[in-house]
C-alpha positions as CSV (number, residue, x, y, z in Angstrom):
1,X,17.5,-65.3,-74.0
2,X,15.8,-68.7,-73.4
3,X,12.1,-68.9,-72.6
4,X,12.9,-69.9,-69.0
5,X,15.0,-66.8,-68.5
6,X,12.4,-64.3,-69.7
7,X,10.8,-62.2,-66.9
8,X,8.0,-64.0,-65.2
9,X,5.5,-61.3,-66.1
10,X,6.0,-61.8,-69.8
11,X,4.9,-65.4,-69.4
12,X,1.4,-64.3,-68.5
13,X,1.1,-60.7,-69.8
14,X,1.8,-59.6,-73.4
15,X,4.9,-57.4,-73.7
16,X,2.8,-54.4,-74.9
17,X,0.8,-54.4,-71.6
18,X,3.7,-54.3,-69.1
19,X,4.3,-50.6,-69.2
20,X,0.6,-49.6,-68.9
21,X,0.2,-51.9,-65.9
22,X,3.3,-50.6,-64.1
23,X,2.2,-47.0,-64.8
24,X,-1.3,-47.7,-63.5
25,X,0.2,-49.2,-60.3
26,X,2.4,-46.2,-59.8
27,X,-0.5,-43.8,-60.2
28,X,-2.6,-45.8,-57.7
29,X,0.2,-45.7,-55.1
30,X,0.6,-41.9,-55.8
31,X,-3.2,-41.3,-55.3
32,X,-3.2,-43.3,-52.1
33,X,-0.2,-41.4,-50.7
34,X,-1.8,-38.1,-51.6
35,X,-5.0,-39.0,-49.9
36,X,-3.2,-40.0,-46.8
37,X,-1.3,-36.7,-46.7
38,X,-4.6,-34.8,-47.2
39,X,-6.2,-36.7,-44.4
40,X,-3.2,-35.9,-42.2
41,X,-2.9,-32.2,-43.0
42,X,-6.6,-31.3,-43.5
43,X,-9.2,-31.6,-40.7
44,X,-11.7,-34.3,-41.1
45,X,-15.4,-34.2,-40.2
46,X,-14.7,-34.9,-36.5
47,X,-11.8,-32.4,-36.0
48,X,-11.9,-28.8,-34.7
49,X,-9.6,-25.9,-35.3
50,X,-8.7,-24.5,-31.8
51,X,-9.2,-20.7,-31.7
52,X,-7.4,-18.4,-29.3
53,X,-9.1,-18.0,-25.9
54,X,-6.4,-15.7,-24.5
55,X,-7.8,-12.4,-23.3
56,X,-11.3,-13.9,-22.5
57,X,-12.5,-14.2,-19.0
58,X,-12.3,-17.8,-17.7
59,X,-16.1,-18.1,-17.8
60,X,-16.4,-16.9,-21.4
61,X,-13.6,-19.1,-22.5
62,X,-15.2,-22.2,-20.8
63,X,-18.5,-21.5,-22.5
64,X,-16.9,-21.0,-26.0
65,X,-15.0,-24.3,-25.6
66,X,-18.2,-26.1,-24.7
67,X,-19.9,-24.8,-27.8
68,X,-17.1,-26.2,-30.0
69,X,-17.7,-29.8,-28.5
70,X,-14.4,-29.5,-26.6
71,X,-13.7,-30.0,-22.9
72,X,-12.2,-27.2,-20.7
73,X,-10.0,-27.4,-17.6
74,X,-8.4,-24.6,-15.5
75,X,-4.9,-26.0,-15.3
76,X,-3.7,-23.2,-12.9
77,X,-3.4,-19.6,-12.0
78,X,-0.5,-17.2,-12.2
79,X,0.3,-13.5,-11.3
80,X,0.4,-11.2,-14.3
81,X,1.1,-7.6,-14.9
82,X,-0.4,-7.8,-18.4
83,X,-3.7,-9.6,-17.9
84,X,-6.4,-8.6,-15.4
85,X,-7.5,-11.0,-12.7
86,X,-9.8,-13.8,-14.0
87,X,-8.6,-13.5,-17.7
88,X,-7.1,-16.4,-19.7
89,X,-3.3,-15.8,-20.2
90,X,-2.3,-19.0,-21.9
91,X,-3.8,-22.2,-23.3
92,X,-2.9,-25.7,-24.5
93,X,-3.3,-26.8,-27.3
94,X,-2.3,-23.5,-28.9
95,X,-4.6,-21.6,-31.3
96,X,-4.6,-22.9,-34.9
97,X,-4.0,-26.6,-34.1
98,X,-6.5,-29.2,-35.3
99,X,-7.9,-31.6,-32.6
100,X,-10.6,-34.2,-32.4
101,X,-13.9,-33.3,-31.0
102,X,-14.0,-33.9,-27.2
103,X,-10.3,-32.9,-26.8
104,X,-9.5,-31.1,-23.5
105,X,-8.3,-27.5,-23.7
106,X,-6.3,-26.5,-20.6
107,X,-6.3,-22.8,-19.5
108,X,-4.0,-20.8,-17.3
109,X,-5.9,-17.9,-15.7
110,X,-4.4,-14.7,-14.4
111,X,-4.6,-13.7,-10.7
112,X,-3.8,-10.1,-11.7
113,X,-1.0,-8.0,-10.4
114,X,0.3,-8.7,-7.0
115,X,-0.2,-5.5,-5.0
116,X,1.2,-4.2,-1.7
117,X,0.2,-1.5,0.6
118,X,2.7,1.3,0.5
119,X,4.3,1.5,4.0
120,X,4.6,4.8,5.9
121,X,8.3,5.6,5.8
122,X,8.1,9.2,7.1
123,X,10.3,10.0,10.1
124,X,12.1,6.7,9.8
125,X,15.8,6.4,9.4
126,X,17.1,5.8,5.8
127,X,18.3,2.4,6.8
128,X,14.9,1.3,8.3
129,X,13.1,2.7,5.3
130,X,15.2,0.6,2.9
131,X,14.5,-2.5,5.0
132,X,10.8,-1.8,4.9
133,X,10.8,-1.4,1.2
134,X,12.7,-4.6,0.7
135,X,10.2,-6.5,2.9
136,X,7.3,-5.0,0.9
137,X,9.0,-6.1,-2.4
138,X,9.2,-2.5,-3.6
139,X,12.1,-0.8,-5.4
140,X,13.9,2.3,-4.2
141,X,14.8,4.1,-7.4
142,X,15.4,7.7,-6.4
143,X,16.8,9.4,-3.2
144,X,17.2,13.2,-2.8
145,X,18.4,15.2,0.2
146,X,17.2,18.5,1.7
147,X,17.8,20.5,4.8
148,X,15.2,20.2,7.5
149,X,14.9,21.7,11.0
150,X,12.0,19.4,11.7
151,X,13.3,16.0,10.6
152,X,16.6,14.6,12.0
153,X,19.5,14.0,9.7
154,X,19.3,10.8,7.6
155,X,15.6,10.4,8.2
156,X,12.8,10.4,5.7
157,X,11.0,13.7,5.1
158,X,8.5,12.6,2.5
159,X,7.9,9.7,0.0
160,X,6.3,9.0,-3.3
161,X,3.9,7.0,-3.5
162,X,2.1,8.3,-0.4
163,X,1.6,5.9,2.6
164,X,-1.1,3.2,2.5
165,X,-1.9,3.4,-1.2
166,X,-2.0,0.1,-3.2
167,X,1.1,-0.4,-5.4
168,X,2.2,-3.2,-7.7
169,X,5.0,-5.5,-6.5
170,X,8.3,-4.1,-7.5
171,X,6.9,-0.5,-8.0
172,X,9.4,2.3,-7.9
173,X,9.6,4.5,-4.8
174,X,11.4,7.8,-4.3
175,X,12.4,9.3,-0.9
176,X,13.3,12.8,0.3
177,X,15.9,12.5,3.1
178,X,16.8,15.1,5.6
179,X,20.3,16.5,5.7
180,X,19.5,17.9,9.2
181,X,19.3,21.5,10.3
182,X,21.3,23.7,12.6
183,X,22.7,21.8,15.6
184,X,21.3,24.3,18.1
185,X,18.9,27.3,18.0
186,X,18.5,30.2,20.4
187,X,15.0,30.6,21.9
188,X,13.5,34.1,21.1
189,X,11.7,36.1,23.8
190,X,8.0,35.6,23.1
191,X,6.6,36.9,26.4
192,X,4.1,39.7,25.9
193,X,3.5,38.8,22.2
194,X,0.1,37.6,21.0
195,X,-0.1,34.0,20.1
196,X,0.1,34.6,16.3
197,X,3.2,36.8,16.8
198,X,4.8,34.2,19.0
199,X,4.2,31.5,16.3
200,X,5.8,33.8,13.7
201,X,8.8,34.5,16.0
202,X,9.3,30.8,16.6
203,X,9.2,30.0,12.9
204,X,11.7,32.7,12.1
205,X,14.1,31.4,14.7
206,X,13.5,27.7,13.6
207,X,12.1,26.9,17.0
208,X,9.3,24.4,17.3
209,X,6.4,25.1,19.7
210,X,5.2,22.3,21.8
211,X,2.4,22.4,24.4
212,X,0.4,25.7,24.5
213,X,-1.5,26.2,27.8
214,X,-4.4,28.7,27.7
215,X,-4.6,29.9,31.3
216,X,-7.5,32.0,32.8
217,X,-5.7,34.7,34.8
218,X,-8.7,36.6,36.2
219,X,-9.8,40.2,35.9
220,X,-6.3,41.6,36.2
221,X,-4.8,39.3,33.6
222,X,-3.4,40.2,30.2
223,X,-5.5,40.3,27.0
224,X,-6.7,37.1,25.4
225,X,-3.9,35.4,23.5
226,X,-1.0,37.1,25.2
227,X,2.1,34.9,26.0
228,X,2.7,35.2,29.8
229,X,5.4,32.6,30.2
230,X,7.6,30.3,28.1
231,X,9.8,27.3,28.8
232,X,12.8,27.2,28.2
233,X,13.5,30.8,29.0
234,X,14.3,33.4,26.3
235,X,17.9,33.2,25.1
236,X,18.4,29.5,25.9
237,X,20.2,27.3,23.4
238,X,18.2,24.2,22.6
239,X,18.5,21.4,20.0
240,X,16.9,21.8,16.7
241,X,14.2,19.2,17.4
242,X,13.5,20.4,21.0
243,X,10.2,22.2,21.7
244,X,9.2,25.4,23.6
245,X,6.1,25.4,25.7
246,X,4.0,28.6,26.2
247,X,1.5,29.7,28.8
248,X,-1.1,32.0,27.1
249,X,-3.7,34.2,28.7
250,X,-7.2,33.1,28.1
251,X,-8.3,36.7,28.8
252,X,-9.3,38.8,31.8
253,X,-12.9,37.7,31.7
254,X,-12.2,34.0,31.5
255,X,-12.1,31.8,34.6
256,X,-12.3,28.1,35.3
257,X,-10.3,25.3,33.7
258,X,-6.9,25.7,32.0
259,X,-7.0,24.9,28.3
260,X,-4.1,22.8,26.9
261,X,-3.0,22.3,23.3
262,X,-0.4,19.8,22.4
263,X,1.0,17.8,19.5
264,X,0.9,14.0,19.4
265,X,2.9,11.7,17.1
266,X,2.1,8.0,17.2
267,X,2.5,4.9,15.0
268,X,0.6,1.7,14.7
269,X,3.1,-1.1,15.7
270,X,4.3,-3.1,12.8
271,X,3.2,-6.7,12.6
272,X,4.4,-9.5,10.3
273,X,1.2,-11.5,10.8
274,X,-1.0,-8.5,9.9
275,X,1.2,-6.7,7.4
276,X,-1.6,-5.9,4.9
277,X,-4.5,-6.1,7.3
278,X,-6.5,-3.0,8.3
279,X,-6.5,-2.5,12.1
280,X,-9.1,-0.5,14.1
281,X,-7.3,2.6,15.6
282,X,-8.8,5.0,18.1
283,X,-7.4,8.1,19.9
284,X,-9.8,8.9,22.8
285,X,-9.7,12.1,24.9
286,X,-10.7,12.5,28.5
287,X,-10.9,16.0,30.0
288,X,-13.1,18.3,32.0
289,X,-15.7,18.4,29.2
290,X,-16.1,14.6,29.2
291,X,-14.9,11.8,26.9
292,X,-14.8,11.8,23.1
293,X,-12.9,10.2,20.2
294,X,-10.3,12.3,18.5
295,X,-9.9,9.7,15.8
296,X,-11.8,6.4,15.2
297,X,-11.1,4.5,12.1
298,X,-8.8,2.0,10.4
299,X,-5.0,2.0,9.7
300,X,-2.3,-0.4,8.6
301,X,0.6,-1.7,10.7
302,X,3.4,0.9,10.7
303,X,1.1,3.8,9.7
304,X,1.8,7.1,11.6
305,X,-0.5,9.7,13.0
306,X,0.4,13.4,13.4
307,X,-2.3,15.0,15.6
308,X,-2.9,18.2,17.4
309,X,-5.3,18.1,20.4
310,X,-6.8,20.8,22.6
311,X,-8.1,19.8,26.0
312,X,-9.6,21.5,29.0
313,X,-8.4,21.0,32.5
314,X,-6.8,17.7,33.7
315,X,-6.7,15.6,30.6
316,X,-5.2,12.6,28.8
317,X,-5.3,11.0,25.4
318,X,-5.5,7.2,25.1
319,X,-4.3,5.2,22.1
320,X,-6.1,1.9,21.2
321,X,-5.5,-0.6,18.5
322,X,-8.1,-3.3,18.0
323,X,-9.6,-2.2,21.4
324,X,-6.2,-2.8,23.2
325,X,-4.8,0.2,25.1
326,X,-1.3,0.8,23.7
327,X,-0.4,4.2,25.1
328,X,-1.5,7.1,27.3
329,X,-0.4,10.7,27.0
330,X,-1.0,13.1,29.9
331,X,-1.9,16.4,28.3
332,X,-2.6,18.7,31.2
333,X,-2.9,18.8,35.0
334,X,-5.2,21.2,36.7
335,X,-3.7,22.8,39.8
336,X,-5.2,21.7,43.1
337,X,-8.1,23.9,44.4
338,X,-7.8,26.2,41.3
339,X,-10.5,28.9,41.5
340,X,-11.9,27.4,44.6
341,X,-12.7,24.0,43.0
342,X,-10.8,20.8,43.3
343,X,-9.1,19.4,40.1
344,X,-11.1,16.9,38.1
345,X,-9.1,13.8,37.3
346,X,-9.5,12.2,33.9
347,X,-11.6,9.1,33.8
348,X,-9.7,5.9,33.4
349,X,-10.8,4.3,30.1
350,X,-11.4,0.7,29.3
351,X,-11.0,-0.9,25.9
352,X,-14.5,0.2,24.9
353,X,-14.1,3.8,25.9
354,X,-16.4,3.5,29.0
């Protein structure tokens, strides 16, 4: 090989030095590469390892982020069946990542479970009950049937959960549905019985009692609590859900106004705009004793009331929702000039019961 053809390095470096120099250069490159990898993989003095903030309240997570020289931001809220309201349910960057000081950590905070008020499905048809459950985002999971002389066929007897309790969206609901009762029943003869015996005879015959009027019949009248008249008459065939009214003696030593006892079933009208809003409900009574509230409280749209009221003389029950009169039930009417005194008419009530 000629001198011109020898490698250029051999012109300036002795042959014995070539390998050490090349090896040294290789080691230098290797060390530089390793240092670069270390800098990439291991945190430096201005980096922070992000911990998990999931499960902390938003306030605690924000304070912890600030102590680590990081910035925090609530990126959004979401409904969760796992995390209570106000608790962090996810984060970005994820736990375990290395970030520079001052980096923003974004948090998603739980709004908790979405809850609904359990609608009152009692006495509704099975079809209407299913529609109400669908609108309330609840799931009908179990339906059972039972005979009932009180609830018409294919109507709801009872429900689980109970009406007006808070339930999670999609919660399971079970219904007990009526298969109906006998199509007709025969009215037993209850005249001459005391009121407790009449109630027992009606129950045994699957007859429902309606209005019970306690009537003062004077010195020659039957003993207190004796049934003196019934409507319909004994032996009549009536529908399973029809009622029988009784006139009961108030006793030979009682005189004055007639006492009435009746059963009232009412429902707060449903409202899409106020579906989960509590409404003020009042049942007010006006009779010979004056005016008073039978019920004064709050209820939800669609909630039902099953009330028994006893009044004296000419009387009525008024049904208010948010101080608006929605219904009036005449309970009893005193006969004119009874016992030498004219009948007292019930006072017409305004929205404030005055």
